[in-house]
C-alpha positions as CSV (number, residue, x, y, z in Angstrom):
1,M,-49.5,-88.1,-64.5
2,A,-52.0,-87.6,-61.8
3,H,-49.8,-89.7,-59.5
4,R,-46.8,-87.6,-60.4
5,D,-48.7,-84.4,-59.6
6,M,-49.8,-85.7,-56.3
7,R,-46.2,-86.6,-55.4
8,K,-45.1,-83.1,-56.4
9,S,-47.8,-81.5,-54.3
10,R,-46.8,-83.6,-51.3
11,V,-43.2,-82.6,-51.7
12,L,-44.2,-78.9,-52.0
13,L,-46.4,-79.2,-48.9
14,A,-43.7,-80.9,-46.9
15,A,-41.2,-78.2,-48.0
16,A,-43.6,-75.5,-47.1
17,G,-44.1,-77.1,-43.7
18,L,-40.4,-77.4,-43.2
19,F,-39.9,-73.8,-44.2
20,L,-42.6,-72.6,-41.9
21,L,-41.1,-74.7,-39.1
22,L,-37.7,-73.2,-39.8
23,I,-39.2,-69.7,-39.7
24,G,-40.8,-70.5,-36.4
25,V,-37.5,-71.8,-35.0
26,W,-35.7,-68.6,-36.1
27,V,-38.5,-66.4,-34.8
28,R,-38.3,-68.3,-31.5
29,V,-34.6,-68.0,-31.4
30,A,-34.8,-64.3,-32.2
31,W,-37.4,-63.9,-29.5
32,L,-35.3,-65.7,-26.9
33,Q,-32.1,-63.9,-27.9
34,V,-33.5,-60.4,-28.3
35,A,-36.7,-60.0,-26.4
36,L,-35.9,-62.3,-23.5
37,H,-32.2,-61.6,-23.4
38,D,-32.1,-59.8,-20.1
39,H,-34.4,-62.4,-18.5
40,F,-32.1,-65.3,-19.3
41,V,-29.0,-63.4,-18.4
42,A,-30.4,-62.9,-15.0
43,R,-31.4,-66.5,-14.7
44,A,-27.9,-67.6,-15.7
45,A,-26.4,-65.3,-13.1
46,E,-28.7,-66.6,-10.5
47,N,-27.8,-70.2,-11.3
48,Q,-24.0,-69.6,-11.8
49,L,-23.4,-66.8,-9.4
50,S,-24.2,-66.2,-5.8
51,R,-23.8,-63.4,-3.3
52,H,-21.6,-64.2,-0.3
53,K,-22.4,-62.1,2.8
54,L,-19.4,-60.4,4.4
55,I,-19.8,-60.2,8.2
56,P,-18.4,-57.1,9.8
57,R,-16.3,-57.2,13.0
58,R,-18.3,-55.8,15.9
59,G,-16.7,-52.9,17.7
60,E,-15.0,-53.3,21.0
61,L,-16.2,-52.0,24.4
62,L,-13.3,-50.4,26.3
63,D,-13.0,-49.1,29.9
64,C,-11.9,-45.6,30.8
65,N,-8.3,-46.6,30.6
66,G,-8.5,-48.3,27.2
67,R,-8.7,-51.9,28.5
68,V,-10.9,-54.2,26.5
69,L,-14.1,-55.2,28.2
70,A,-15.9,-56.9,25.2
71,H,-14.6,-57.9,21.8
72,D,-15.3,-60.4,19.0
73,L,-13.4,-63.6,18.8
74,P,-13.2,-65.5,15.4
75,V,-14.7,-69.0,15.6
76,S,-15.6,-71.7,13.1
77,R,-18.9,-73.6,12.8
78,I,-18.5,-77.2,11.5
79,A,-21.5,-79.1,10.2
80,V,-22.5,-82.1,8.1
81,I,-25.2,-82.1,5.4
82,R,-26.1,-85.8,5.3
83,A,-27.6,-85.8,1.8
84,Q,-24.3,-84.6,0.3
85,L,-22.0,-86.9,2.3
86,K,-20.9,-89.8,0.2
87,D,-18.9,-91.8,2.8
88,A,-20.1,-91.4,6.3
89,A,-17.6,-93.9,7.8
90,G,-14.7,-92.2,6.1
91,A,-15.8,-88.8,7.1
92,A,-16.2,-90.0,10.7
93,R,-12.7,-91.5,10.7
94,A,-11.2,-88.2,9.4
95,L,-13.1,-85.8,11.6
96,A,-13.0,-87.8,14.9
97,P,-9.4,-87.1,15.8
98,L,-9.7,-83.4,15.1
99,L,-12.9,-83.0,17.1
100,G,-11.8,-85.1,20.0
101,L,-14.6,-87.7,19.4
102,E,-14.7,-91.5,18.9
103,A,-15.0,-92.4,15.3
104,V,-17.7,-95.1,15.9
105,A,-19.9,-92.7,17.9
106,L,-19.4,-89.9,15.4
107,R,-20.4,-92.3,12.5
108,R,-23.5,-93.4,14.4
109,R,-24.5,-89.7,14.9
110,I,-24.0,-88.9,11.2
111,E,-25.9,-91.9,10.0
112,N,-28.8,-91.3,12.4
113,T,-29.2,-87.7,11.4
114,P,-31.1,-87.4,8.1
115,G,-30.6,-83.7,7.5
116,F,-28.2,-81.1,9.0
117,L,-25.9,-82.1,11.9
118,L,-23.9,-79.4,13.7
119,L,-20.6,-80.8,15.0
120,A,-19.0,-77.7,16.5
121,N,-20.5,-74.3,17.0
122,E,-17.6,-72.2,18.4
123,A,-14.5,-74.1,17.3
124,P,-11.2,-72.3,17.1
125,P,-10.5,-71.0,13.6
126,E,-7.4,-73.1,13.3
127,L,-9.5,-76.2,13.7
128,G,-11.9,-74.9,11.1
129,D,-9.0,-74.5,8.6
130,R,-7.8,-78.1,9.3
131,V,-11.3,-79.5,8.6
132,R,-11.6,-77.4,5.5
133,A,-8.3,-78.8,4.2
134,L,-9.8,-82.3,4.3
135,R,-12.1,-81.2,1.4
136,L,-14.8,-83.7,2.5
137,P,-18.0,-83.5,0.4
138,G,-21.0,-82.7,2.6
139,V,-18.8,-81.3,5.4
140,I,-19.1,-77.5,5.6
141,V,-17.1,-75.0,7.6
142,D,-18.4,-71.4,8.2
143,D,-16.4,-68.6,9.7
144,D,-18.2,-66.7,12.4
145,T,-17.5,-64.6,15.5
146,R,-18.3,-64.9,19.2
147,R,-18.6,-62.0,21.7
148,D,-16.2,-62.4,24.5
149,Y,-16.4,-60.5,27.8
150,R,-13.1,-60.1,29.5
151,L,-14.5,-59.5,33.0
152,G,-16.9,-62.5,32.8
153,N,-20.1,-61.7,34.6
154,A,-18.7,-58.5,36.2
155,A,-20.4,-55.5,34.6
156,A,-22.7,-57.8,32.6
157,E,-25.7,-55.6,33.5
158,I,-24.0,-52.5,32.2
159,L,-22.3,-54.0,29.1
160,G,-25.3,-56.2,28.2
161,R,-25.0,-59.0,25.7
162,T,-25.5,-60.0,22.1
163,N,-27.7,-62.8,20.7
164,S,-26.7,-65.7,18.6
165,D,-26.5,-63.4,15.5
166,N,-24.1,-61.1,17.4
167,V,-26.7,-58.4,17.6
168,G,-27.1,-56.3,20.8
169,A,-29.9,-57.7,23.0
170,D,-29.6,-55.5,26.1
171,G,-27.4,-53.1,28.0
172,L,-25.0,-50.9,26.1
173,E,-24.7,-53.6,23.4
174,L,-28.3,-52.8,22.6
175,Q,-28.2,-49.0,23.2
176,Y,-25.3,-48.6,20.7
177,D,-26.0,-51.6,18.5
178,A,-26.2,-49.6,15.3
179,E,-22.7,-48.1,15.9
180,L,-21.1,-51.3,17.3
181,G,-22.5,-53.7,14.7
182,G,-21.1,-51.9,11.6
183,Q,-22.5,-52.7,8.2
184,S,-22.4,-56.1,6.4
185,G,-21.1,-56.4,2.8
186,W,-21.2,-58.9,0.0
187,V,-19.2,-60.3,-2.9
188,T,-20.1,-62.2,-6.0
189,M,-19.0,-65.8,-6.1
190,V,-19.0,-68.3,-9.0
191,H,-20.1,-71.9,-8.6
192,A,-17.3,-74.2,-9.5
193,G,-18.9,-77.6,-8.8
194,N,-18.3,-80.0,-5.9
195,Q,-20.1,-77.5,-3.8
196,H,-17.3,-75.0,-4.1
197,T,-17.5,-71.4,-5.1
198,L,-14.7,-69.1,-6.4
199,K,-14.2,-65.4,-6.3
200,L,-13.1,-64.2,-9.8
201,P,-10.9,-61.2,-10.3
202,G,-13.0,-58.1,-10.7
203,A,-16.0,-59.6,-8.9
204,T,-18.6,-57.1,-7.9
205,G,-19.5,-56.5,-4.3
206,R,-19.5,-54.1,-1.3
207,P,-16.9,-54.4,1.5
208,A,-18.1,-54.9,5.1
209,R,-17.7,-51.9,7.4
210,D,-16.5,-52.9,10.8
211,G,-18.2,-51.5,13.9
212,A,-17.0,-48.6,15.9
213,S,-15.4,-49.0,19.3
214,L,-17.0,-47.5,22.4
215,T,-15.0,-46.2,25.3
216,L,-16.9,-46.3,28.6
217,T,-16.5,-44.4,31.8
218,I,-16.3,-47.7,33.7
219,D,-13.0,-48.5,35.5
220,A,-12.4,-52.3,35.2
221,D,-10.4,-52.5,38.4
222,L,-13.0,-50.7,40.5
223,Q,-15.8,-52.7,38.9
224,A,-14.1,-56.0,39.9
225,I,-13.4,-54.7,43.4
226,V,-17.0,-53.6,44.0
227,E,-18.5,-56.8,42.6
228,Q,-16.2,-58.9,44.9
229,H,-17.1,-57.1,48.1
230,L,-20.8,-56.8,47.2
231,A,-21.1,-60.5,46.5
232,R,-19.4,-61.4,49.8
233,A,-21.8,-59.1,51.7
234,V,-24.9,-60.6,50.0
235,D,-23.7,-64.1,50.7
236,T,-22.7,-63.4,54.3
237,L,-25.9,-61.6,55.2
238,K,-28.1,-64.1,53.2
239,A,-29.6,-61.1,51.5
240,R,-32.0,-61.2,48.5
241,R,-29.7,-59.1,46.3
242,G,-27.3,-56.2,46.4
243,F,-26.4,-53.4,44.0
244,A,-23.9,-50.5,44.1
245,I,-22.8,-47.6,41.9
246,F,-19.7,-45.4,42.1
247,I,-19.4,-42.1,40.2
248,D,-16.8,-39.3,39.8
249,P,-18.4,-36.3,41.4
250,W,-16.6,-33.8,39.3
251,T,-17.6,-35.3,35.9
252,G,-20.7,-37.3,36.6
253,E,-19.0,-40.4,35.0
254,V,-20.1,-43.8,36.3
255,R,-17.0,-45.6,37.4
256,A,-18.7,-48.9,38.5
257,A,-22.2,-50.4,38.6
258,A,-22.6,-53.8,40.2
259,C,-25.5,-56.1,40.7
260,V,-25.5,-59.4,42.7
261,P,-26.5,-62.0,42.0
262,H,-26.2,-62.1,38.2
263,L,-29.4,-63.3,36.6
264,P,-29.6,-65.4,33.4
265,A,-29.4,-63.8,30.0
266,G,-32.8,-62.2,29.2
267,Q,-33.7,-61.7,32.8
268,A,-30.8,-59.5,34.0
269,K,-31.4,-55.8,34.7
270,N,-29.1,-53.0,35.8
271,W,-30.8,-52.4,39.1
272,T,-28.7,-49.3,39.8
273,L,-30.6,-47.5,37.0
274,T,-33.8,-49.4,36.6
275,D,-35.0,-50.1,40.2
276,Q,-36.4,-47.6,42.6
277,Y,-36.7,-47.9,46.4
278,E,-37.4,-45.8,49.5
279,P,-34.1,-44.3,50.4
280,G,-34.7,-43.8,54.1
281,S,-32.2,-41.7,56.0
282,T,-29.8,-41.3,53.1
283,F,-32.4,-38.8,51.8
284,K,-31.9,-36.6,54.8
285,V,-29.2,-34.7,53.1
286,V,-31.9,-33.0,51.1
287,V,-33.6,-31.4,54.1
288,A,-30.2,-30.7,55.7
289,G,-28.8,-29.0,52.6
290,A,-31.9,-27.0,52.0
291,T,-32.0,-25.9,55.7
292,L,-28.4,-24.7,55.5
293,E,-29.0,-23.0,52.2
294,E,-32.2,-21.2,53.3
295,K,-30.7,-20.5,56.7
296,T,-33.9,-21.8,58.5
297,A,-31.8,-23.3,61.2
298,R,-28.2,-23.0,62.5
299,P,-26.0,-26.2,62.8
300,D,-25.7,-25.6,66.6
301,E,-29.4,-24.9,67.1
302,Y,-31.0,-27.4,69.6
303,F,-34.2,-29.3,68.7
304,V,-36.4,-31.4,71.0
305,A,-36.6,-35.1,70.1
306,S,-38.2,-37.6,72.5
307,E,-37.0,-39.7,75.5
308,T,-39.5,-42.3,74.5
309,G,-38.4,-42.4,70.8
310,R,-41.8,-41.2,69.6
311,A,-43.0,-37.6,69.1
312,E,-46.0,-35.9,67.6
313,L,-44.8,-33.4,65.1
314,L,-48.2,-32.3,63.7
315,P,-51.7,-33.1,65.0
316,G,-52.0,-36.9,64.5
317,V,-48.5,-37.2,62.8
318,F,-46.1,-39.3,64.9
319,I,-42.5,-39.9,64.0
320,R,-40.2,-42.5,65.7
321,D,-36.5,-42.6,66.3
322,S,-34.6,-45.9,66.6
323,H,-32.8,-44.5,69.6
324,A,-34.6,-42.5,72.3
325,H,-33.0,-39.2,73.1
326,A,-34.2,-35.9,74.6
327,G,-32.9,-33.7,71.9
328,Y,-30.1,-33.0,69.4
329,T,-28.6,-30.0,67.7
330,F,-29.2,-29.8,64.0
331,F,-25.6,-31.1,63.5
332,G,-26.1,-33.9,66.0
333,A,-29.4,-34.9,64.4
334,I,-27.7,-35.6,61.1
335,Q,-24.8,-37.3,62.9
336,N,-27.1,-39.6,64.7
337,S,-29.9,-39.8,62.1
338,S,-32.7,-38.5,64.2
339,N,-36.0,-38.9,62.3
340,I,-37.8,-36.6,64.8
341,V,-35.5,-33.6,64.4
342,C,-35.2,-34.0,60.6
343,G,-39.0,-34.1,60.5
344,R,-39.0,-30.8,62.5
345,L,-36.5,-29.4,60.0
346,G,-38.7,-30.3,57.1
347,I,-41.8,-28.7,58.7
348,R,-39.8,-25.5,59.3
349,L,-38.5,-25.5,55.8
350,G,-41.9,-26.0,54.3
351,A,-43.3,-28.3,51.7
352,E,-42.7,-26.0,48.7
353,R,-39.0,-25.5,49.5
354,L,-38.4,-29.1,50.4
355,H,-40.0,-30.2,47.1
356,R,-38.0,-27.6,45.1
357,Y,-34.6,-28.7,46.5
358,A,-35.5,-32.4,46.0
359,T,-36.4,-31.8,42.4
360,S,-33.3,-29.6,41.9
361,L,-31.2,-32.6,43.0
362,G,-32.8,-34.6,40.3
363,F,-35.3,-36.7,42.3
364,G,-38.6,-37.7,40.6
365,E,-37.3,-37.4,37.1
366,L,-35.1,-39.3,34.6
367,T,-31.4,-38.4,34.8
368,G,-31.1,-38.7,31.0
369,I,-28.3,-41.3,31.0
370,E,-28.1,-43.1,27.7
371,F,-29.1,-46.6,28.9
372,P,-32.3,-48.6,28.2
373,G,-34.9,-48.9,30.9
374,E,-33.9,-46.1,33.3
375,T,-36.5,-45.3,36.0
376,G,-37.3,-41.8,37.1
377,G,-38.1,-42.6,40.8
378,K,-41.2,-41.2,42.5
379,L,-41.7,-37.7,44.0
380,R,-45.3,-36.5,43.9
381,P,-46.1,-32.8,43.3
382,V,-46.8,-30.8,46.5
383,S,-50.5,-30.6,45.6
384,A,-50.7,-34.4,46.1
385,W,-49.0,-34.3,49.6
386,Q,-50.9,-35.2,52.7
387,P,-50.4,-33.2,56.0
388,R,-47.8,-35.8,57.1
389,S,-45.9,-35.8,53.8
390,T,-43.5,-33.0,54.6
391,P,-41.9,-34.5,57.7
392,T,-42.2,-38.0,56.2
393,I,-40.5,-37.1,52.9
394,A,-37.8,-35.2,54.9
395,I,-36.8,-38.6,56.5
396,G,-36.8,-40.5,53.1
397,Q,-40.3,-42.0,53.1
398,E,-43.1,-41.4,50.6
399,V,-40.4,-41.0,48.0
400,A,-38.6,-43.5,45.7
401,V,-35.2,-43.0,44.2
402,T,-32.7,-45.0,42.1
403,P,-29.1,-45.5,43.3
404,L,-27.9,-43.3,40.4
405,Q,-30.1,-40.4,41.4
406,L,-28.9,-40.7,45.0
407,A,-25.3,-40.9,43.9
408,L,-25.7,-37.8,41.8
409,A,-27.2,-35.9,44.7
410,Y,-24.2,-36.8,46.9
411,A,-21.9,-35.9,44.1
412,A,-23.3,-32.4,44.2
413,I,-22.4,-32.2,47.9
414,A,-18.9,-33.5,47.0
415,N,-18.1,-31.1,44.2
416,G,-19.4,-27.9,45.8
417,G,-23.1,-27.8,44.9
418,V,-23.4,-28.6,41.2
419,L,-25.6,-31.4,39.9
420,M,-23.9,-33.1,37.1
421,E,-25.5,-35.0,34.2
422,P,-24.5,-38.7,34.4
423,L,-22.2,-40.3,31.8
424,L,-21.6,-43.9,30.9
425,T,-19.7,-43.3,27.7
426,R,-16.7,-41.2,26.7
427,E,-15.9,-41.7,23.1
428,L,-17.1,-43.5,19.9
429,R,-14.3,-44.2,17.5
430,G,-14.7,-45.7,14.0
431,A,-12.8,-48.7,12.8
432,D,-10.5,-46.3,10.9
433,G,-9.6,-44.5,14.1
434,R,-11.7,-41.4,13.5
435,V,-13.6,-40.0,16.5
436,L,-17.3,-40.2,15.6
437,R,-18.7,-38.8,18.9
438,R,-17.3,-37.6,22.2
439,W,-19.1,-37.1,25.4
440,S,-17.9,-34.4,27.9
441,P,-19.1,-33.6,31.4
442,Q,-22.1,-31.4,31.5
443,P,-23.4,-29.6,34.6
444,A,-27.2,-29.5,35.0
445,R,-27.5,-26.7,37.6
446,R,-26.2,-25.4,40.8
447,V,-28.2,-26.6,43.8
448,F,-26.1,-25.5,46.9
449,S,-23.5,-23.0,47.5
450,E,-19.9,-24.1,48.3
451,A,-20.3,-22.9,51.9
452,T,-23.4,-25.1,52.3
453,T,-21.7,-28.2,50.9
454,A,-18.6,-27.7,53.0
455,E,-20.8,-27.7,56.1
456,L,-22.7,-30.7,54.9
457,R,-19.5,-32.6,54.3
458,E,-18.5,-31.9,57.9
459,M,-21.8,-33.3,59.1
460,L,-21.4,-36.4,57.0
461,C,-17.8,-36.9,58.3
462,A,-19.3,-36.9,61.8
463,V,-21.7,-39.6,60.8
464,V,-18.7,-41.9,59.9
465,D,-16.4,-40.7,62.7
466,S,-18.8,-41.1,65.6
467,G,-22.4,-41.5,64.3
468,T,-24.3,-44.3,62.7
469,A,-21.7,-45.3,60.1
470,T,-18.6,-46.0,62.3
471,L,-18.2,-49.3,60.4
472,A,-17.2,-47.3,57.3
473,R,-14.4,-45.5,59.2
474,L,-10.9,-46.2,57.8
475,H,-7.5,-45.3,59.1
476,G,-5.6,-43.0,56.8
477,L,-8.6,-42.0,54.7
478,R,-11.3,-39.5,55.8
479,I,-14.7,-40.8,54.7
480,A,-18.0,-38.9,54.7
481,G,-21.4,-40.6,54.4
482,K,-24.9,-41.3,55.5
483,T,-26.7,-44.5,56.4
484,G,-30.2,-45.5,55.5
485,T,-32.5,-48.2,56.7
486,A,-35.9,-48.3,55.0
487,Q,-38.8,-50.8,55.4
488,K,-40.1,-52.4,52.3
489,V,-43.7,-52.9,51.3
490,D,-44.8,-56.5,51.3
491,P,-46.5,-57.1,47.9
492,A,-48.9,-59.6,49.6
493,T,-50.3,-57.2,52.2
494,H,-49.4,-53.8,50.6
495,R,-48.1,-52.8,54.0
496,Y,-44.6,-52.5,55.4
497,G,-43.4,-56.0,55.8
498,N,-42.0,-57.6,58.9
499,R,-38.2,-57.6,58.9
500,M,-38.1,-56.5,55.2
501,Y,-35.5,-53.8,54.9
502,M,-33.4,-52.0,52.4
503,A,-30.0,-51.2,54.0
504,S,-28.0,-48.6,52.3
505,F,-25.0,-46.3,52.6
506,A,-24.0,-43.3,50.5
507,G,-20.4,-42.2,50.9
508,L,-17.7,-40.0,49.5
509,A,-14.0,-40.2,49.8
510,P,-11.6,-38.6,50.4
511,A,-13.9,-36.3,52.4
512,D,-11.7,-33.2,52.0
513,H,-11.6,-33.4,48.3
514,P,-13.8,-36.3,47.1
515,R,-12.7,-38.4,44.1
516,L,-15.5,-41.0,44.4
517,V,-19.1,-41.1,45.5
518,G,-20.7,-44.5,46.1
519,V,-24.1,-45.9,47.0
520,I,-24.4,-49.4,48.4
521,V,-27.8,-51.1,48.8
522,I,-28.4,-54.5,50.4
523,D,-31.9,-55.8,49.8
524,E,-33.5,-57.8,52.6
525,P,-30.5,-58.7,54.6
526,G,-31.3,-61.7,56.8
527,G,-30.8,-62.2,60.6
528,T,-30.4,-59.3,63.0
529,V,-28.0,-57.3,60.8
530,Y,-30.2,-55.1,58.7
531,Y,-29.3,-51.5,59.5
532,G,-27.5,-49.5,56.8
533,G,-24.5,-48.9,59.1
534,Q,-24.2,-52.6,59.7
535,A,-24.9,-54.1,56.3
536,A,-23.9,-51.5,53.7
537,A,-21.3,-49.2,55.2
538,P,-18.7,-52.0,55.6
539,V,-18.9,-52.7,51.9
540,F,-18.0,-49.1,51.1
541,R,-15.1,-49.3,53.6
542,E,-13.7,-52.5,52.0
543,V,-13.9,-51.0,48.6
544,M,-12.0,-47.9,49.7
545,L,-9.4,-50.1,51.5
546,D,-8.7,-52.0,48.3
547,L,-8.4,-48.8,46.4
548,M,-5.8,-47.5,48.9
549,R,-3.8,-50.6,48.2
550,S,-4.3,-50.4,44.4
551,P,-1.8,-48.6,42.1
552,S,-4.7,-47.4,40.0
553,G,-4.7,-44.0,41.7
554,L,-8.5,-43.6,41.9
555,L,-8.2,-41.9,45.3
556,G,-5.1,-39.9,44.5
557,P,-4.5,-36.8,42.5
558,S,-6.5,-36.8,39.3
559,N,-5.2,-36.2,35.8
560,S,-8.7,-35.3,34.7
561,P,-8.9,-31.8,33.2
562,V,-12.1,-31.2,35.2
563,A,-11.2,-32.9,38.4
564,S,-10.5,-29.7,40.4
565,R,-14.1,-28.5,40.1
566,P,-17.1,-29.2,37.9
567,P,-17.6,-27.4,34.6
568,A,-19.1,-23.9,34.8
569,V,-22.8,-23.9,35.1
570,P,-24.5,-22.2,32.2
571,A,-25.6,-18.6,33.1
572,V,-29.1,-17.2,32.8
573,T,-30.2,-13.6,33.1
574,A,-31.7,-12.5,36.4
575,P,-35.4,-11.4,35.8
576,D,-36.7,-8.2,37.3
577,L,-38.5,-8.9,40.6
578,R,-39.2,-5.4,41.9
579,L,-42.7,-4.8,43.2
580,L,-43.7,-8.4,42.7
581,P,-45.4,-10.3,45.6
582,R,-43.2,-12.9,47.3
583,R,-45.0,-15.9,45.7
584,Q,-44.9,-14.4,42.2
585,A,-41.2,-13.5,42.6
586,E,-40.4,-17.0,43.6
587,Q,-42.4,-18.5,40.7
588,R,-40.7,-16.1,38.2
589,L,-37.3,-17.1,39.4
590,A,-38.2,-20.8,39.1
591,D,-39.2,-20.2,35.5
592,F,-35.6,-19.1,34.9
593,G,-34.1,-22.1,36.8
594,L,-33.2,-19.9,39.8
595,R,-33.9,-19.9,43.5
596,A,-35.1,-17.1,45.7
597,S,-33.5,-16.0,48.9
598,F,-35.8,-13.5,50.7
599,E,-34.5,-11.1,53.3
600,G,-36.7,-8.8,55.4
601,S,-40.4,-8.7,55.7
602,G,-43.0,-6.9,53.5
603,P,-45.6,-7.6,50.9
604,R,-43.5,-6.9,47.8
605,V,-39.9,-7.1,46.6
606,L,-38.2,-3.7,46.9
607,S,-34.8,-4.6,45.5
608,Q,-32.7,-7.5,44.4
609,L,-29.1,-8.8,44.2
610,P,-27.9,-9.5,41.5
611,A,-29.7,-6.7,39.6
612,A,-32.1,-7.5,36.8
613,G,-30.3,-8.4,33.6
614,A,-27.1,-9.6,35.4
615,P,-25.9,-13.2,34.7
616,V,-26.6,-15.8,37.4
617,E,-25.6,-19.5,37.4
618,R,-28.5,-21.8,36.5
619,G,-29.8,-23.1,39.8
620,G,-28.2,-20.2,41.7
621,A,-30.0,-17.8,44.2
622,V,-31.2,-14.3,43.8
623,V,-31.5,-12.3,47.0
624,A,-34.9,-10.5,47.1
625,Y,-35.3,-7.7,49.7
626,L,-38.8,-7.4,51.1
627,S,-37.7,-4.5,53.2
628,P,-34.9,-2.0,52.9
629,P,-31.6,-3.8,53.6
630,R,-29.6,-2.5,56.6
631,D,-26.9,-1.4,54.2
632,S,-29.0,-0.4,51.2
633,L,-26.5,2.3,50.2
634,G,-23.4,0.0,50.5
635,R,-21.7,2.2,53.1
636,V,-20.2,-0.6,55.2
637,L,-18.0,-3.7,54.5
638,P,-20.2,-6.8,54.2
639,A,-19.6,-10.2,55.9
640,L,-17.7,-12.4,53.4
641,V,-16.4,-15.4,55.4
642,G,-17.8,-18.6,54.1
643,L,-18.6,-17.2,50.6
644,P,-17.0,-18.5,47.4
645,V,-14.3,-16.1,46.3
646,R,-16.2,-15.2,43.1
647,E,-19.3,-14.1,45.1
648,A,-17.1,-12.1,47.6
649,L,-15.3,-10.3,44.8
650,R,-18.7,-9.4,43.2
651,R,-20.0,-7.9,46.4
652,L,-16.9,-5.9,46.9
653,S,-16.9,-4.6,43.4
654,L,-20.4,-3.3,43.8
655,R,-19.0,-1.2,46.7
656,Q,-15.9,-0.2,44.7
657,V,-13.6,-1.8,47.3
658,T,-10.0,-2.7,46.3
659,V,-9.3,-6.4,47.0
660,H,-6.1,-8.1,48.1
661,L,-6.6,-11.8,47.6
662,E,-4.6,-14.8,49.0
663,G,-5.6,-18.3,47.8
664,S,-8.8,-19.4,46.1
665,G,-12.0,-21.2,46.9
666,L,-13.9,-20.2,50.1
667,V,-13.2,-17.0,52.1
668,V,-12.0,-18.0,55.6
669,R,-10.8,-14.7,56.9
670,Q,-11.3,-11.0,56.1
671,E,-9.7,-7.7,57.2
672,P,-11.1,-5.3,58.1
673,A,-14.0,-6.8,60.0
674,P,-17.6,-6.7,58.6
675,G,-19.4,-3.4,59.4
676,T,-16.3,-1.3,58.8
677,A,-17.3,2.0,57.3
678,L,-16.5,2.6,53.6
679,P,-14.6,3.8,51.7
680,L,-11.4,1.9,52.8
681,P,-8.1,3.6,52.0
682,G,-6.1,0.4,52.0
683,G,-8.8,-1.9,50.6
684,C,-10.0,-5.3,51.9
685,R,-7.8,-8.4,52.4
686,L,-9.2,-11.8,51.9
687,W,-7.7,-15.2,52.8
688,C,-9.2,-18.1,50.8
689,V,-8.7,-21.9,50.7
690,E,-10.0,-24.7,48.5
691,P,-12.6,-26.9,50.3
692,G,-10.1,-29.8,49.9
693,P,-6.5,-30.6,50.9
694,A,-5.0,-27.7,49.0
695,A,-2.2,-25.4,50.0
696,G,-3.2,-23.4,53.0
697,S,-5.6,-26.1,54.4
698,Q,-3.9,-25.8,57.8
699,T,-5.2,-22.2,58.1
700,F,-8.7,-23.4,57.2
701,E,-8.6,-26.2,59.8
702,A,-7.4,-23.8,62.4
703,S,-10.3,-21.5,61.7
704,V,-12.7,-24.3,62.1
705,V,-11.2,-25.5,65.4
706,A,-11.4,-21.9,66.7
707,A,-15.1,-21.6,65.8
708,P,-17.8,-22.9,68.2
709,S,-18.2,-26.7,67.8
710,H,-21.4,-27.9,66.1
711,R,-21.0,-31.4,67.4
712,P,-23.3,-32.5,70.3
C-alpha cells in the first residue's frame, strides 16, 4: 500500500512538473510572439532583406553653347571574393578571354589573393553584363560611373574634378557639388541564396534624384585655342608657367581661363583667380583713366621725362624708364609706357583720387565670383602709403592684382566705363528640365564716362599700332592693349630677383567695339625675351588670329541681348552738398557710391549738378561748384561734344532747349556752337555716334582726324 502511494505521488509530481514545464513553454511562446514580436520581425527583415543604394547620375557641365564639358560615363567594377569562389581554375578560364588576360596568370593572382581581388575598376558596362551572365559564385559585378572631361586637361582648373566616389573635390565640381551630385536613393531587396538578391513587386524604397546640369560661360573653342597658344609660349620661352583669362566686356562672363602647365590632381589651382602679382605697366590705365576723368591733364600736354632714363619725382624718390627720352605728351607716355611721366601724372592726381579710382575698378577686394579660393589682391589704404607710394602705384608697383581683376578693369574701358560683376555660370537646370537658377549680367558701378573710355581706347590702340605692343598688331583687326613687365620678389632674399619677371599683356578686340578682353601672363620667361610686348602680346595676337579664322563668331556681331552696352547701372539719389567743405562733400558722395567733380575755387560748395534728390548712376560723378559757375543762370548753350547723349539731353532740358537728335552714343558735333545765347528759336541739333563701328562711324572718324593729334 505504501509502495502504491509512493508510485502515485511520483506520477503526480511528474505530471505537475510536466504541466509547469508546459505552462512555462506557453508563457515563453506568448512572450516571444507578443512582447518581442516587433523585435524579431526587425531581425527577420535584417537577415532576409537588405537596402540596395541607388546611385544618382551626376549632372553635366556644359559650355555657353550647350556643348558637354563633363559628364558621367557608366562603368562596371569586376572583383573576386576568394572565400566564396569554389573553382578558381574554372573561374580564371572563363574570365581570362573577357578581360584580355592569360588564364594561368589570372588563376595564380586569384589563388595568391586571400581576400578581395579587384580585376577591373572601370570596365565598359557591356563587359560587366557578359561577366554577370556567367553567374560565377564569388565573382561580383557592380555598376558605377566615371567622370569624363571632353576637353581633357583643358579647363581642368576651372571645371575641377571629382574623387573616387564621384564627389566634387575642387573647382566648379566642388563649388556646385550639392546641385550636381543629386540625391541617392534606395530599394529593398530580398536574399534569394547563392549570393543573389531579388527585388519583389511593391518593394519599398526611394528613387534616386539625378543631379542638375550646369551651363557655364566658358566657350570650349576659345578655351582650347588659348590653351594651345599659351602652352606653346611657355614651352618656347622656357617659362615657369603661364596663365590667361578672356571675358566678355559687356556681360562680365568668363569665356576662357587657362593655366599651363597642368599640375596633378590635388595640386592644381586656377591661377587666374587665386594668384596675385604686381601688374607693372598694365596698371597704368588706372592713372590714365583717372587723369582724363578728373581733367588734371590734357592728352596733348607735354611732360618732362629724362634723357638719362632716371628722374627724381619727389625728394629722394627716383623713377626709371626702360628707354631714355627727354619727354612725352600724356598720350605718348601711355603709348610708350613711360614710368616717369605716369609717375608725374599720379602725383598731380593725388593719392586720394588714385586710390579711389583703383578701388572703384575693383582692385584690392574680392570680385565675388562664385569659385573657391579667389584672392582679393593687395591695395593698401592711403593712410599706409609712403611718400613714394603715389608715383610707384601709378606705374603698377606696391600693388598686387589677379588676372581676373585686371581683365574686369579693362572690360570697363571696353564697354564705356561700367565695372561688371564676373560670371562663370549661366544656368542650373534640373534633371527634369526645370530651370533652378539663372545668372544674368550685373553692373557693379560706373567708373569712367564714355568720353573718357573712348579716349583711353585710342591711347591703347596707339600702344599696339606703334608703341610697346607692336607684336600684337594684326592685319584686318584693330587691337587695343597695354604691356606690362614687372620684377618679382625673390623669396630667398625678399628683394626683387635678378632676371625674375612677370611679362603680361592686357588687350581688347575689336578696338572700335570690343567683344573680348584678355589678359596674358608669362611667369619668369627665360633668356632675353622677358618684356610683356615680346612674351605675352604675341599670344594675344595668335588667339585673335585663330578666332578670325574660326566660324564661332566670337569677334563678329553678337546675338547677346546685352552685347550693345552693359546693363543699366543702378541709380542712387544725389545727396545735398550745399555749404559743405570740399573734403566733407567728397566723403558724403563716396558714402553714396558717387564721385565728386569740383569746379571753381572756394571753401564750400555753392551749388551742384545734378541737384540734390536727382537720380545718378552708382559710381557716377556729381559736379560741385565751389564758386559761381560762369553760366549759373543757364543763359548760354553749353559745350556738349564728347558727352554721352543722355547727359547732353539732360543739360539741354535744364535750359529748356529743344533738341534735334541724329544717331546715338557720344555727341560728336553740335549746332549752334557752345556759348550761343539762349533761348534758341530753332533749338539745338546734335550729331551722335556709337563708340564702335556703328552707322555714321565715318563722320566720327572724320571729326577725330580734323582734331589736333595727340600722338607724339
